[in-house]
C-alpha positions in Angstrom: 0.0 0.0 0.0 1.0 3.6 -0.5 1.3 5.7 2.7 0.2 9.3 2.3 0.5 12.3 4.6 -2.7 12.4 6.6 -4.8 15.5 7.5 -2.4 17.9 9.3 -4.7 20.8 9.6 -4.1 24.0 7.8 -0.5 23.2 7.1 0.9 22.7 3.6 4.4 22.4 2.0 5.8 21.2 5.3 9.4 20.0 5.2 10.4 16.5 6.2 13.1 16.8 8.9 13.7 13.1 9.7 13.2 9.7 8.2 12.6 7.2 11.0 12.7 4.0 8.9 14.7 2.6 5.9 13.9 0.3 3.1 13.5 -3.2 4.5 12.4 -2.2 8.0 9.4 -3.9 9.5 6.9 -1.6 11.1 3.8 -2.2 13.1 0.6 -0.2 13.1 1.1 3.4 14.3 4.9 3.1 14.2 6.2 6.6 13.1 7.7 6.7 9.6 8.8 10.3 9.1 8.8 13.6 11.0 7.4 16.8 9.5 8.1 20.1 11.1 6.3 23.4 10.5 7.1 26.7 12.1 4.5 25.8 14.7 4.8 22.1 15.5 6.3 18.8 14.6 4.3 15.8 13.3 5.0 12.1 13.1 3.4 10.3 10.2 2.5 6.8 11.5 2.2 3.6 9.5 -1.6 2.9 8.9 -1.0 -0.8 9.0 1.8 -3.3 9.7 4.2 -4.1 6.9 7.7 -3.9 5.5 9.0 -0.7 4.0 9.4 -1.5 0.3 10.2 2.0 -0.9 10.7 5.5 0.5 9.1 8.1 -1.8 10.5 11.2 -0.1 13.8 12.4 1.4 14.8 14.8 4.1 14.0 18.3 3.1 11.1 17.4 0.8 8.0 19.6 1.1 4.8 17.6 1.6 1.1 18.3 2.2 -2.0 16.2 3.0 -2.1 13.4 0.5 1.6 13.4 -0.5 2.8 9.8 -0.9 5.7 9.1 1.4 6.3 5.4 1.4 5.2 2.0 0.0 4.5 -0.8 2.4 4.3 -4.5 1.7 2.0 -6.5 3.9 3.4 -9.0 6.4 2.0 -11.9 8.3 -0.7 -11.1 10.9 1.4 -12.1 13.8 3.5 -9.0 13.4 4.0 -7.7 17.0 2.1 -4.6 18.2 4.2 -1.5 18.7 5.8 -0.6 22.0 4.5 2.3 24.0 6.4 5.5 23.5 9.0 6.5 26.2 7.4 7.6 29.4 4.1 6.0 28.6 2.8 9.0 26.7 0.3 8.6 23.9 2.2 9.0 20.6 -0.6 11.1 19.2 0.0 13.7 22.0 3.7 14.1 21.2 4.8 17.0 19.0 8.5 16.4 19.4 10.5 14.8 16.6 11.4 11.9 18.8 12.7 8.5 17.7 10.2 5.8 18.7 11.0 3.7 21.8 11.6 0.0 21.1 12.3 -2.7 23.6 15.4 -4.9 23.0 16.3 -6.6 20.8 14.7 -4.4 18.2 17.3 -1.8 17.1 16.6 1.9 17.3 15.6 3.7 14.1 18.2 4.8 11.5 19.7 8.3 11.5 18.3 10.8 9.1 19.1 10.1 5.5 21.6 13.0 5.3 23.6 11.5 8.1 24.1 8.2 6.4 24.9 6.4 9.6 23.6 2.9 10.2 21.4 2.1 13.2 23.2 0.7 16.2 22.1 -2.4 18.1 22.0 -1.4 21.8 21.0 -3.7 24.6 19.1 -2.4 27.6 16.4 0.2 28.1 16.6 3.4 26.2 16.2 6.7 28.2 14.3 9.7 27.0 17.4 12.0 27.2 21.1 11.8 27.7 22.9 15.1 28.4 26.6 15.1 27.6 28.4 17.6 29.9 27.4 18.8 33.4 28.4 22.5 33.1 25.9 25.4 33.4 24.3 24.4 30.1 24.2 20.7 30.7 22.9 20.6 34.3 20.3 23.3 33.4 19.1 21.2 30.5 19.1 18.0 32.6 17.2 19.5 35.5 14.7 21.3 33.3 14.0 18.1 31.3 13.5 16.1 34.5 11.1 18.8 35.8 9.1 18.2 32.5 8.8 14.5 33.2 11.6 13.0 31.1 13.9 10.2 32.2 17.4 11.9 32.1 21.0 10.7 32.3 23.7 13.3 32.8 27.2 12.4 31.7 30.2 14.2 33.0 33.9 13.4 32.3 35.2 15.0 35.5 34.6 13.8 39.1 32.5 16.8 40.0 29.5 18.4 38.4 29.5 22.0 37.3 31.9 21.9 34.3 34.5 24.5 33.6 32.4 27.3 35.1 32.0 26.0 38.6 35.2 24.1 38.9 38.0 26.0 36.9 36.3 29.1 35.5 33.6 31.5 36.6 33.3 30.7 40.2 36.9 30.2 41.4 38.0 33.2 39.4 35.3 35.4 40.9 36.3 34.2 44.4 39.9 35.3 43.7 38.7 38.6 42.1 36.8 39.3 45.4 40.1 38.8 47.3 41.8 41.1 44.8 39.1 43.8 45.3 39.5 43.7 49.1 43.2 44.3 48.7 42.9 47.1 46.2 40.0 48.8 48.1 42.2 48.7 51.2 45.0 50.3 49.3 42.7 53.0 47.9 41.2 53.8 51.3 44.3 55.8 52.1 42.8 58.6 49.9 39.8 58.7 52.3 42.0 59.2 55.4 42.1 55.5 56.5 45.2 53.3 56.1 45.4 49.6 56.7 49.0 48.9 55.9 50.4 46.2 53.7 48.3 43.0 53.6 49.6 39.7 54.9 48.6 37.1 52.3 48.1 33.5 53.3 47.9 31.6 50.0 46.6 28.5 51.7 43.8 30.5 53.2 43.0 32.2 49.8 42.9 28.8 48.1 40.7 27.4 50.9 38.3 30.3 50.4 38.1 29.8 46.7 37.8 26.0 47.0 35.1 26.4 49.6 32.9 28.4 47.2 33.4 25.8 44.5 32.6 22.8 46.8 29.4 24.4 48.1 28.0 24.9 44.6 29.1 21.6 43.1 27.8 19.8 46.2 24.5 21.5 45.7 24.3 20.2 42.2 24.6 16.7 43.4 21.6 17.2 45.7 19.6 18.8 42.9 20.3 15.9 40.6 19.3 13.3 43.2 16.1 15.2 44.0 15.1 15.1 40.4 16.2 11.5 39.9 18.7 12.5 37.3 21.2 9.6 37.0 24.8 10.9 36.8 27.3 8.8 34.9 31.0 9.7 35.2 33.3 9.3 32.3 34.2 10.3 28.7 31.3 10.0 26.3 31.8 8.7 22.8 29.0 8.3 20.3 28.6 4.9 18.7 25.5 5.6 16.6 22.6 8.0 16.1 20.8 6.7 19.3 23.7 5.5 21.5 26.9 6.5 23.1 29.5 4.7 25.3 30.8 5.9 28.6 33.6 3.6 29.7 32.1 0.1 29.6 28.5 1.3 29.7 26.5 1.9 26.6 23.6 4.3 26.9 20.7 4.2 24.4 18.6 7.4 24.1 15.7 8.9 22.2 17.3 12.3 22.4 20.6 13.7 23.3 21.8 17.2 24.2 25.5 17.8 23.7 26.9 20.3 26.2 30.5 19.3 26.0 32.0 22.8 26.5 35.4 24.1 25.5 39.0 24.1 26.5 41.8 26.7 26.5 43.7 27.2 23.2 47.3 26.2 23.3 49.9 28.2 21.5 52.2 25.9 19.3 55.9 25.8 19.8 55.9 26.6 23.6 58.2 24.5 25.8 56.7 21.9 28.1 57.3 23.7 31.4 55.2 23.8 34.5 55.8 27.6 34.7 53.8 28.0 31.5 50.1 27.6 32.3 46.6 28.3 31.1 43.7 29.8 33.1 43.0 26.5 34.9 46.6 26.3 36.2 46.5 30.0 37.1 43.5 29.4 39.3 45.4 26.8 41.4 47.4 29.7 42.8 50.5 27.7 43.3 52.5 30.8 44.1 52.6 34.6 43.4 55.3 35.0 40.8 57.4 38.1 41.0 57.2 38.6 37.3 54.1 37.4 35.3 53.6 37.5 31.6 50.0 37.3 30.4 49.7 36.4 26.8 46.3 37.6 25.6 44.5 40.8 26.6 41.0 39.4 26.5 38.6 39.0 29.4 40.2 35.8 30.8 43.7 37.1 30.7 42.8 40.5 32.2 40.7 38.9 35.0 43.7 36.7 36.1 46.0 39.7 35.7 43.7 41.6 38.1 44.1 38.9 40.7 47.9 38.5 40.4 48.5 42.2 40.3 46.6 42.7 43.6 48.5 39.8 45.2 51.8 41.4 44.3 53.0 40.2 40.9 54.6 42.6 38.4 52.3 42.0 35.4 53.1 42.4 31.7 50.3 41.9 29.2 50.9 41.2 25.5 47.9 41.4 23.1 48.0 40.8 19.4 45.1 43.1 18.6 45.3 46.9 18.8 43.3 47.2 22.0 42.5 45.2 25.1 39.3 43.1 25.1 39.1 43.0 21.2 35.6 43.5 20.0 34.5 45.7 22.9 33.9 49.4 22.2 37.1 51.5 22.8 35.4 54.1 25.0 34.4 51.3 27.4 37.9 49.8 27.4 39.7 53.2 27.9 39.1 53.6 31.7 40.3 50.1 32.3 43.4 50.6 30.2 44.2 53.9 31.9 44.0 52.4 35.4 46.0 49.2 34.8 48.7 51.0 32.8 49.6 52.8 36.0 49.7 49.5 37.9 51.2 46.9 35.5 54.8 46.7 34.4 53.8 47.1 30.7 51.0 46.6 28.2 52.0 45.8 24.7 49.3 46.0 22.0 49.6 44.9 18.4 52.3 42.6 19.6 53.0 38.9 19.1 55.1 36.7 21.4 57.6 35.2 19.0 58.9 32.5 21.3 59.5 31.4 24.9 62.7 29.7 26.1 62.6 27.9 29.5 65.8 28.4 31.5 66.8 28.0 35.1 66.7 31.7 35.8 63.2 32.1 34.3 61.1 32.0 31.1 62.7 34.1 28.4 60.0 35.6 26.1 60.8 37.3 22.9 58.4 40.1 21.8 58.5 43.8 20.7 62.1 43.2 19.4 63.5 42.3 22.8 63.8 39.4 25.2 62.1 39.6 28.6 62.4 37.3 31.6 59.4 36.1 33.6 58.9 33.7 36.5 55.5 32.5 35.1 53.6 32.8 31.8 49.8 32.7 31.6 48.6 31.8 28.1 45.0 33.1 27.7 44.4 33.4 23.9 40.9 32.0 23.8 39.0 28.8 24.0 38.2 26.0 21.5 35.0 24.0 21.4 35.1 20.2 22.2 32.8 19.2 19.4 35.5 17.1 17.6 36.2 15.0 20.7 33.0 13.1 21.0 33.0 11.0 17.8 29.8 12.7 16.8 30.4 11.5 13.2 29.3 8.1 14.4 25.8 9.6 15.0 25.9 11.5 11.7 26.2 14.9 13.4 28.1 17.5 11.5 31.0 19.2 13.2 32.8 22.0 11.4 36.6 22.4 11.1 36.8 24.5 14.2 35.0 21.9 16.4 31.7 23.8 16.5 28.4 21.9 16.0 26.0 23.9 13.8 22.4 24.1 15.2 19.1 25.7 14.1 16.9 28.0 16.1 15.7 25.1 18.2 19.3 24.1 18.9 18.9 20.9 16.8 21.9 19.6 14.9 21.5 18.1 11.4 20.3 15.0 13.2 17.1 16.4 14.8 16.9 14.3 17.9 20.5 15.4 18.9 20.8 19.0 20.1 23.8 21.1 21.0 24.2 24.0 23.4 26.8 26.2 25.1 30.4 26.6 24.0 30.2 23.7 21.6 27.7 25.6 19.3 27.6 29.1 17.8 27.7 32.3 19.7 29.7 33.7 22.6 31.2 31.2 25.1 29.3 32.4 28.2 27.9 30.4 31.1 24.6 32.3 31.2 24.1 31.7 27.4 24.6 28.0 27.9 22.1 27.9 30.8 19.4 29.6 28.8 20.1 27.4 25.8 19.8 24.4 28.1 16.3 25.3 29.2 15.3 25.9 25.5 16.8 22.6 24.4 15.1 20.6 27.2 11.7 22.2 26.3 12.2 21.3 22.6 12.9 17.7 23.6 9.8 17.7 25.7 7.7 18.8 22.8 7.3 22.5 23.6 7.0 25.0 20.7 10.0 27.1 21.7 13.0 28.7 19.9 16.1 30.5 20.8 15.4 34.2 20.3 17.6 36.1 22.7 18.3 39.6 21.4 20.7 41.1 23.9 23.2 38.7 25.3 25.1 40.4 28.1 28.9 40.1 28.4 31.0 41.1 31.4 34.7 41.5 32.1 35.1 41.2 35.9 38.2 43.4 35.8 38.7 46.6 37.9 36.9 48.6 36.7 34.3 46.1 35.3 33.2 46.3 31.7 29.8 45.1 30.5 27.6 45.4 27.4 24.4 43.9 26.0 23.0 44.0 22.5 25.2 45.1 19.6 28.3 47.2 20.5 28.6 50.5 18.9 31.3 49.1 16.6 29.0 46.2 15.5 26.1 48.6 14.8 28.4 50.8 12.6 29.7 47.7 10.8 26.2 46.4 10.1 24.9 49.8 9.0 22.3 49.8 11.8 20.9 53.3 12.3 21.7 54.3 15.9 22.3 57.2 18.3 24.0 57.0 21.6 23.7 58.8 24.9 26.5 58.8 27.4 26.5 59.7 31.0 30.0 60.1 32.6 30.4 58.8 36.1 32.4 61.9 37.0 28.9 63.5 37.3 27.5 60.6 39.4 27.1 61.3 43.1 27.4 57.7 44.1 30.6 57.2 42.0 32.2 60.3 43.5 31.2 59.1 47.1 33.0 55.8 46.5 36.0 57.5 44.9 35.5 55.7 41.6 34.3 58.3 39.1 36.3 56.6 36.3 33.3 55.0 34.6 30.6 55.8 32.0 27.2 54.4 31.0 26.2 54.4 27.3 22.8 53.7 25.8 22.3 52.9 22.0 18.9 53.5 20.5 17.2 53.7 17.2 16.8 57.3 16.0 13.4 56.7 14.4 11.6 54.3 16.7 13.5 55.3 19.8 13.8 51.6 20.7 16.8 50.7 22.9 19.2 48.7 20.9 21.8 48.0 23.6 24.5 49.7 25.6 27.6 49.4 27.6 28.9 50.3 31.1 32.4 50.5 32.5 32.8 51.1 36.2 32.3 49.5 39.6 29.6 46.7 39.5 29.0 47.2 35.7 28.2 43.5 35.6 25.3 44.0 38.0 24.0 47.1 36.2 24.0 45.7 32.6 20.9 43.6 33.2 18.7 46.7 33.1 19.8 47.5 29.6 19.4 43.8 28.5 15.9 43.8 29.9 15.1 47.1 28.1 16.1 45.5 24.8 14.2 42.3 25.3 11.0 44.0 26.3 11.2 46.5 23.4 11.6 49.6 25.6 12.3 52.9 24.1 14.8 55.4 25.5 12.0 57.4 27.1 10.9 54.3 29.1 14.3 54.2 30.7 14.3 57.9 31.3 10.9 57.9 32.9 11.8 55.0 35.2 12.5 56.3 38.7 16.0 55.2 39.7 17.0 55.5 43.4 19.5 58.3 44.3 22.3 58.2 44.8 23.1 54.9 43.1 25.2 53.7 40.2 21.9 52.3 38.6 20.9 56.0 38.3 23.5 56.4 35.6 21.4 54.3 33.3 18.4 56.5 33.8 20.5 59.7 33.4 22.1 58.4 30.2 18.6 57.7 28.9 17.5 61.2 29.9 20.4 62.6 27.8 19.1 60.5 24.9 15.6 61.7 25.4 16.7 65.3 25.5 15.6 66.1 29.0 19.2 66.8 30.2 20.7 69.9 28.6 23.9 70.4 30.5 25.8 67.4 29.2 27.9 68.4 26.2 27.8 66.1 23.2 25.1 64.1 24.8 23.9 62.6 21.6 26.2 61.4 18.8 24.8 59.9 15.6 
């Protein structure tokens, strides 16, 4: 018999996104054959009767409507077994997710989509609804959200503790050390207010214990959250063995869906000697010692945050950056106050400069750059991070991984194999923990059949330096490059009562807005607690506020948040005593 697309409502020319069977497969009544996906929902076309797939009349990407032939079935004997119930006991007719059908052993899982050209893998044991690979902020957010939505979830993590890079060797330990650094520098600066504390006595063991304590509290909390949601945690390296299976050590996990949240790792510069005095950010966070002379290779956010820590602890810091400014990609007017401050504290800042080589000797690390050789006690290499997409053998599942190791995804975070999704550092966009967390929620909801997409407009970024730098939405440079019409309004913190009272008037707040619609496009802040303040601008963009909305919002006085409202007032034209308040 010829199987046709049944009545799918008002939809027509709907693309086929997944073939769930291949020629020669035996299907039972109501077994799904293909998956269609409109902009509103996904549909599975079931087999109207039992049979063997003799011919597939469509391919992935074909547009179909009601009545379009999709397959030819040949009848089989009446004793063909009835179909198994879908995962979780849900009625298949109620599912809108493009899920592979659940089959008890020994029936193999369905084949991967035609474009993947990966054979189905025989997997023994029960198949779970969802396997999440990676237990960082994206992975555990996805796993917990999926469990809350009723899915059976397995969370795979290669390290011994949950939390990924962020909680263990990234965001959390670095912010703990940055807090220590701020205490030291605030005490130094207090002399200008008439109070002196003297030189600090630094107990590195105590500092490490403070940092490690913050990490342990958060990672331990994740264990409790996983147990409370009955999320099973499997420790080990994950390697895909097929479109519906992966192996972790000796255990093979079969899944209906998978979310890849495998993160990233520091980029290593080629040609450097193998010497323990040369480290990446992970090693720098261990705080083995406070080197007298520290070279930071890379003037991006990670390098400058660690430079902030070691400078406060007493190191003589030199920064070498290949680009022509610190934090490349950030607006120069936001970077300027930071550059001016650290130029007075650090031994040197070299822009537009490449480290030509490093030689390890007994008396130190001899680094060649700027036409000279300089000697350092330690070198921190912080030139960026690379995604881990190429380390999971995703090709065995038919998932495309590009040359850089990124996994391309669509607006629902699906890979080219629709039941496998990717989030966080391993897919497109900035490598930020909060981006990964929000993507994890979206991916989990997609797997659970919710009609959701990734549509974040203003992704905030923060450099936790001193002063902090934060921005959301397009930078001014990006807006100019894209030809986006915009105006800006800037409020200097030298006119902020709160900034003056805290002796830190070295900041500014900038709001970008559309000159016609007046909608807020984004903005940036440099100064104390900029990372806390940027959320207001991100919210303004997401809710579609105009610059007058910000100006008319009553901000408490005197506060640093008030600078957002005052910048908006400048943009709205209600402040007249700020020169050059609006620049097209």
